[in-house]
C-alpha positions as CSV (number, residue, x, y, z in Angstrom):
1,M,144.7,-78.3,139.6
2,N,145.3,-80.3,142.7
3,K,144.2,-83.9,142.5
4,L,141.8,-84.7,145.3
5,E,143.2,-86.9,148.0
6,H,140.8,-89.7,148.9
7,I,140.7,-90.5,152.6
8,Y,138.9,-93.7,153.8
9,V,137.6,-93.5,157.3
10,D,134.9,-96.1,157.1
11,H,136.9,-99.2,158.2
12,A,134.1,-100.4,160.4
13,A,132.1,-101.1,157.2
14,T,134.9,-103.0,155.6
15,S,138.7,-102.7,155.6
16,P,141.2,-102.8,152.7
17,M,143.1,-106.1,152.4
18,H,146.6,-106.1,153.7
19,P,149.1,-106.4,150.8
20,K,150.7,-109.4,152.5
21,V,147.3,-111.1,152.7
22,I,146.7,-110.5,149.0
23,E,150.1,-112.0,148.2
24,K,149.4,-115.0,150.5
25,M,146.1,-115.7,148.9
26,S,147.4,-115.3,145.3
27,E,150.2,-117.8,146.1
28,T,147.8,-120.2,147.7
29,M,145.5,-120.0,144.6
30,K,148.4,-120.8,142.3
31,E,150.0,-123.6,144.3
32,Q,147.2,-125.2,146.4
33,F,144.1,-126.1,144.4
34,G,143.5,-129.5,146.2
35,N,140.2,-130.3,147.9
36,P,140.9,-130.6,151.6
37,S,138.7,-133.7,151.8
38,S,140.8,-135.6,149.3
39,I,143.3,-138.1,150.8
40,H,146.0,-137.6,148.1
41,T,149.0,-135.2,148.5
42,Y,147.1,-132.3,147.0
43,G,144.2,-132.8,149.4
44,R,146.5,-133.2,152.4
45,Q,148.4,-130.0,151.6
46,A,145.1,-128.1,151.4
47,R,144.0,-129.7,154.7
48,N,147.3,-128.6,156.3
49,I,146.5,-125.0,155.4
50,L,143.1,-125.3,157.1
51,D,144.6,-127.0,160.2
52,N,147.2,-124.3,160.6
53,A,144.7,-121.5,160.2
54,R,142.3,-123.1,162.7
55,S,145.2,-123.4,165.2
56,T,146.2,-119.7,164.8
57,I,142.6,-118.5,165.1
58,A,141.8,-120.7,168.1
59,A,144.8,-119.5,169.9
60,S,143.8,-115.8,169.3
61,I,140.7,-116.2,171.5
62,G,142.0,-118.8,174.0
63,A,139.9,-121.7,172.3
64,L,140.7,-125.2,171.2
65,E,141.2,-126.0,167.6
66,N,138.2,-128.2,167.3
67,E,136.0,-125.3,168.6
68,V,136.5,-123.2,165.4
69,I,134.1,-123.5,162.5
70,F,134.9,-121.6,159.3
71,T,131.9,-119.7,157.8
72,S,131.3,-117.3,154.9
73,G,131.6,-114.3,157.4
74,G,129.9,-112.6,160.3
75,T,126.3,-112.9,159.1
76,E,126.5,-116.7,158.6
77,A,128.3,-117.1,162.0
78,D,125.6,-115.1,163.7
79,N,122.8,-116.9,161.9
80,Y,124.3,-120.3,162.6
81,A,124.7,-119.5,166.3
82,I,121.1,-118.3,166.7
83,F,119.2,-120.7,164.5
84,G,121.5,-123.6,165.6
85,V,120.8,-123.1,169.3
86,A,117.1,-122.4,168.7
87,E,116.6,-125.6,166.8
88,S,118.8,-127.9,169.0
89,K,117.4,-126.6,172.3
90,S,113.7,-126.0,171.3
91,D,112.6,-128.8,173.6
92,Q,114.1,-127.0,176.6
93,G,112.5,-123.6,175.9
94,K,111.8,-121.0,173.2
95,H,112.9,-117.8,175.0
96,I,115.8,-115.7,173.6
97,I,117.4,-112.5,175.0
98,T,119.2,-110.0,172.9
99,T,119.6,-106.2,172.8
100,Q,117.9,-103.4,170.7
101,I,121.3,-102.4,169.2
102,E,122.6,-105.6,167.7
103,H,123.7,-105.9,164.1
104,H,120.9,-106.8,161.7
105,A,122.4,-110.3,161.3
106,V,121.3,-110.9,164.9
107,L,118.1,-108.8,165.0
108,H,116.7,-110.2,161.7
109,A,117.5,-113.7,162.8
110,C,115.6,-113.1,166.1
111,Q,112.7,-111.6,164.3
112,K,112.5,-114.6,162.0
113,L,112.4,-116.9,165.1
114,E,109.6,-114.8,166.6
115,K,107.5,-115.6,163.5
116,N,108.3,-119.3,164.2
117,G,106.9,-119.2,167.7
118,Y,109.9,-118.2,169.7
119,E,109.8,-115.3,172.3
120,V,112.5,-112.7,172.2
121,T,113.3,-110.1,174.9
122,Y,115.1,-107.1,173.5
123,L,117.1,-105.4,176.3
124,S,117.2,-101.6,176.2
125,V,120.4,-99.5,176.4
126,N,121.1,-96.3,178.2
127,E,122.2,-93.1,176.4
128,Y,125.8,-94.5,176.2
129,G,124.6,-97.7,174.4
130,L,125.1,-99.9,177.5
131,I,122.8,-102.6,178.7
132,D,121.7,-102.8,182.4
133,L,122.9,-106.1,183.9
134,N,119.9,-106.0,186.3
135,E,117.5,-105.9,183.3
136,L,119.3,-108.9,181.9
137,K,119.1,-110.7,185.2
138,A,115.4,-110.0,185.5
139,A,114.8,-111.1,181.9
140,L,116.4,-114.6,182.5
141,R,113.9,-117.4,182.8
142,E,114.0,-121.2,183.1
143,D,113.0,-121.5,179.4
144,T,115.7,-119.0,178.2
145,I,117.9,-121.0,175.8
146,L,120.1,-118.3,174.3
147,V,121.5,-114.9,175.3
148,T,123.1,-113.0,172.3
149,I,124.7,-109.7,173.1
150,M,127.3,-108.0,170.9
151,Y,130.8,-107.4,172.1
152,G,131.4,-103.9,170.8
153,N,128.9,-101.9,168.8
154,N,129.7,-101.2,165.1
155,E,128.1,-97.8,165.1
156,V,129.0,-96.1,168.4
157,G,131.8,-98.4,169.6
158,T,130.3,-99.1,173.1
159,I,131.7,-102.3,174.6
160,Q,129.3,-104.4,176.7
161,P,130.2,-106.0,180.0
162,I,130.9,-109.3,178.4
163,Q,132.8,-110.9,181.3
164,E,130.0,-110.0,183.8
165,I,127.4,-111.4,181.4
166,G,129.4,-114.6,181.1
167,E,129.7,-114.9,184.9
168,M,126.0,-114.3,185.3
169,L,125.2,-117.1,182.8
170,K,127.7,-119.7,183.7
171,D,125.3,-121.4,186.1
172,H,122.3,-120.9,183.8
173,P,121.5,-123.4,181.1
174,A,121.2,-120.6,178.5
175,I,123.9,-120.5,175.8
176,F,125.9,-117.2,175.7
177,H,126.7,-115.9,172.1
178,T,128.5,-112.7,171.3
179,D,128.9,-111.0,167.9
180,A,132.5,-109.9,168.1
181,V,132.8,-108.8,164.5
182,Q,133.9,-105.2,165.3
183,A,135.9,-106.1,168.5
184,Y,138.0,-109.0,167.2
185,G,141.6,-108.0,166.4
186,L,141.5,-104.9,168.7
187,E,140.1,-106.2,172.0
188,D,141.7,-108.8,174.2
189,I,139.2,-111.7,173.9
190,D,139.5,-114.9,176.0
191,V,136.5,-117.1,175.5
192,K,137.3,-119.3,178.5
193,K,138.0,-116.5,180.9
194,Q,134.9,-114.6,179.8
195,H,132.6,-117.7,179.8
196,I,131.6,-117.2,176.2
197,D,129.9,-120.2,174.5
198,L,129.6,-118.9,170.9
199,L,131.5,-116.1,169.2
200,S,131.2,-114.7,165.7
201,V,134.0,-113.1,163.7
202,S,134.4,-111.8,160.1
203,S,137.7,-111.5,158.2
204,H,137.0,-108.4,156.2
205,K,137.0,-106.2,159.3
206,I,140.7,-107.0,160.0
207,N,142.2,-106.5,156.6
208,G,141.5,-110.0,155.5
209,P,139.3,-111.2,152.5
210,K,135.6,-110.8,152.3
211,G,133.4,-114.0,152.4
212,I,135.2,-115.8,155.2
213,G,134.8,-115.7,159.0
214,F,134.4,-118.2,161.8
215,L,132.1,-119.2,164.6
216,Y,133.7,-120.4,167.9
217,V,131.5,-123.2,169.4
218,K,132.5,-124.3,172.9
219,N,133.0,-128.0,173.1
220,G,129.8,-129.8,174.2
221,I,127.4,-127.4,172.6
222,K,125.2,-128.9,170.0
223,L,124.2,-126.7,167.1
224,A,121.7,-127.9,164.5
225,P,123.5,-127.5,161.1
226,R,122.3,-125.0,158.5
227,L,124.0,-126.5,155.5
228,F,123.7,-130.2,154.4
229,G,126.0,-132.1,152.1
230,G,129.5,-133.3,152.9
231,E,131.1,-133.9,156.3
232,Q,133.3,-130.8,156.3
233,E,134.0,-128.9,159.5
234,R,133.3,-132.0,161.6
235,K,129.8,-132.4,159.9
236,R,128.8,-128.9,161.2
237,R,129.1,-127.0,157.9
238,A,128.9,-128.8,154.6
239,G,130.7,-127.5,151.6
240,T,134.2,-127.5,150.2
241,E,136.3,-125.1,152.3
242,N,137.5,-121.8,150.8
243,V,141.2,-122.6,151.2
244,P,142.8,-119.4,149.7
245,S,140.6,-117.2,151.9
246,V,141.3,-119.2,155.0
247,A,145.0,-118.8,154.3
248,G,144.5,-115.0,153.9
249,F,142.4,-114.9,157.0
250,Q,145.1,-116.7,159.0
251,L,147.7,-114.1,158.0
252,A,145.3,-111.2,158.7
253,V,144.8,-112.6,162.2
254,E,148.6,-113.0,162.8
255,I,149.2,-109.4,161.7
256,A,146.3,-108.1,163.8
257,Q,147.6,-109.9,166.9
258,Q,151.1,-108.5,166.4
259,E,150.0,-105.0,165.9
260,R,147.0,-104.9,168.2
261,L,148.4,-102.8,171.0
262,Q,150.1,-100.2,168.8
263,K,146.9,-99.9,166.7
264,R,144.8,-99.3,169.8
265,E,147.2,-96.4,170.8
266,L,147.2,-95.0,167.2
267,Y,143.5,-95.0,166.8
268,K,143.0,-93.3,170.2
269,K,145.5,-90.7,169.0
270,F,143.4,-90.2,165.8
271,K,140.3,-89.7,167.9
272,D,142.1,-87.0,170.0
273,I,143.4,-85.3,166.8
274,L,139.9,-85.1,165.2
275,L,138.2,-83.9,168.4
276,H,141.0,-81.3,168.9
277,V,140.5,-79.8,165.4
278,L,136.8,-79.6,166.0
279,T,137.2,-78.0,169.4
280,E,139.8,-75.5,168.5
281,N,137.5,-74.3,165.6
282,N,134.5,-74.0,168.0
283,I,132.5,-76.6,166.2
284,S,129.5,-77.8,168.3
285,F,129.4,-81.6,168.6
286,E,128.4,-84.4,170.9
287,Q,130.2,-87.8,171.1
288,N,127.7,-90.7,170.9
289,G,128.5,-93.7,173.0
290,L,131.1,-94.1,175.8
291,V,134.2,-91.9,175.8
292,E,136.2,-94.6,177.7
293,N,135.8,-98.4,177.3
294,T,134.9,-98.1,173.7
295,L,136.3,-99.7,170.5
296,P,139.4,-97.7,169.7
297,H,138.7,-97.4,166.0
298,V,135.1,-96.1,166.1
299,L,134.1,-92.5,166.8
300,N,130.5,-91.4,166.3
301,L,129.8,-87.7,166.5
302,S,126.6,-85.7,166.4
303,F,126.7,-82.2,164.8
304,P,123.7,-80.0,165.8
305,G,122.2,-78.0,162.9
306,T,123.3,-80.5,160.2
307,N,121.7,-83.5,158.6
308,V,123.3,-86.8,157.8
309,E,122.5,-86.9,154.1
310,T,124.0,-83.5,153.3
311,M,127.0,-84.2,155.5
312,L,127.8,-87.5,153.8
313,V,127.5,-86.0,150.3
314,N,129.7,-83.0,151.2
315,L,132.3,-85.2,152.8
316,D,132.3,-87.5,149.8
317,L,132.8,-84.5,147.5
318,A,135.8,-83.5,149.6
319,G,137.2,-87.0,149.1
320,I,136.3,-88.3,152.5
321,A,134.5,-91.7,152.9
322,V,132.6,-92.0,156.2
323,S,129.2,-93.4,157.0
324,S,126.2,-93.0,159.3
325,G,124.4,-95.9,160.9
326,S,121.4,-94.8,158.8
327,A,120.2,-96.7,155.8
328,C,119.7,-94.4,152.9
329,T,116.9,-95.6,150.8
330,A,115.3,-93.7,147.8
331,G,116.4,-90.3,149.1
332,S,115.0,-90.8,152.6
333,I,117.0,-91.7,155.6
334,E,115.9,-94.3,158.1
335,P,117.4,-93.3,161.4
336,S,119.9,-95.7,162.9
337,H,118.2,-98.2,165.2
338,V,121.2,-97.9,167.5
339,L,120.8,-94.2,168.0
340,V,117.0,-94.5,168.3
341,S,117.5,-97.0,171.1
342,M,120.0,-94.7,172.9
343,F,118.3,-91.3,172.5
344,G,114.7,-92.0,171.4
345,S,113.2,-91.5,168.0
346,D,112.6,-87.8,168.5
347,S,116.2,-87.0,169.2
348,E,118.0,-84.8,166.6
349,R,121.1,-87.0,167.1
350,T,119.4,-89.7,165.1
351,K,119.5,-87.4,162.1
352,N,122.8,-85.6,162.4
353,S,125.4,-88.3,163.5
354,I,128.4,-89.5,161.5
355,R,130.6,-92.5,162.2
356,F,134.3,-92.2,161.6
357,S,136.3,-95.5,161.8
358,F,140.0,-95.8,161.4
359,G,142.3,-98.5,160.0
360,L,145.1,-99.5,157.7
361,Y,146.8,-96.6,155.7
362,N,145.2,-93.9,157.8
363,T,147.8,-91.3,159.0
364,E,147.8,-88.4,161.5
365,D,147.9,-85.9,158.6
366,Q,144.9,-87.6,157.0
367,I,142.9,-87.3,160.2
368,K,143.9,-83.6,160.6
369,K,142.7,-83.1,157.0
370,V,139.4,-84.9,157.8
371,G,139.0,-82.5,160.8
372,H,139.6,-79.4,158.8
373,E,137.3,-80.4,155.9
374,L,134.7,-81.2,158.4
375,V,135.0,-77.7,160.0
376,K,134.6,-76.1,156.5
377,I,131.6,-78.2,155.7
378,I,129.8,-77.6,159.1
379,Q,130.5,-73.9,159.0
380,R,129.1,-73.7,155.5
381,L,126.0,-75.7,156.4
382,T,125.2,-74.0,159.7
383,K,125.9,-70.4,158.9
């Protein structure tokens, strides 16, 4: 009996750690246990690791070293950006602008602020998941203190016009934050050129460890701290730094920077392979999101006549790990808020769409196999 080959195409959810990153972290755990706040040799060695990592990460987005704050990941970075601005600028206004398709780390933070007396405008998106810059312009007010718009969407891959938003806001007192968790490592990000004030990143999306990320904070921007205690991270985030994870994160960033362009090409090729297999087998499907100017590793497809739950179970039985943007709870599926915003709550696409996302260890043969298994499953479910 053939052993089932397991294929992981859910890298947008989390990615496997790069073997060199695991090695680096293991070595750091063994050799560098000092507290970076201690002034003896052990402490200084640990501090050196943090300084080097901060320098690498800052350079990767065109920032200065003192503009990078290490966090426990994307959620904390998003929360710190949003609550930090809301608290420090509350005397200048209580209006925030975001979009309907943000990650929940942004949406739930904004909803929490609404309960605390802030007003939030949720920009709509078109059927490709893009905001309208005119709608953003019309929503801007004198009391707008924060605009938080994601760089690239984690479910459908659509990239927002970040540079244009930055240009629009550069003469407005509102702070511009972007959640770049899915885009970082694959897109060319330059915070100065794009006029970005705050930017969130998570390590586990780029083959680094979980539980570490960073928030870029442009010099001159005051954020009210969320954690209180020591004076770490220039008094902006108390708590002893996670040195082994920072070391792993740094290496993951270096590898991502070196391989960025070839990965972009490879993942585009994977998309073409998958779409080709479906097309040549006359499978009916629609691509959700933009076809061009989209994150290279994310492909979201809608399959008429199927439903998400059955598809996910059948693909899993075939050894293929994918996901939908939907939350599966107690046997019922909540449609993805992203697809609802794009197509409306009555659209079938909210109930029959699957996200494929590519990354480390995926091969062309694997993607062909995913395509052929998909064909078998769809033919079986729709006959």
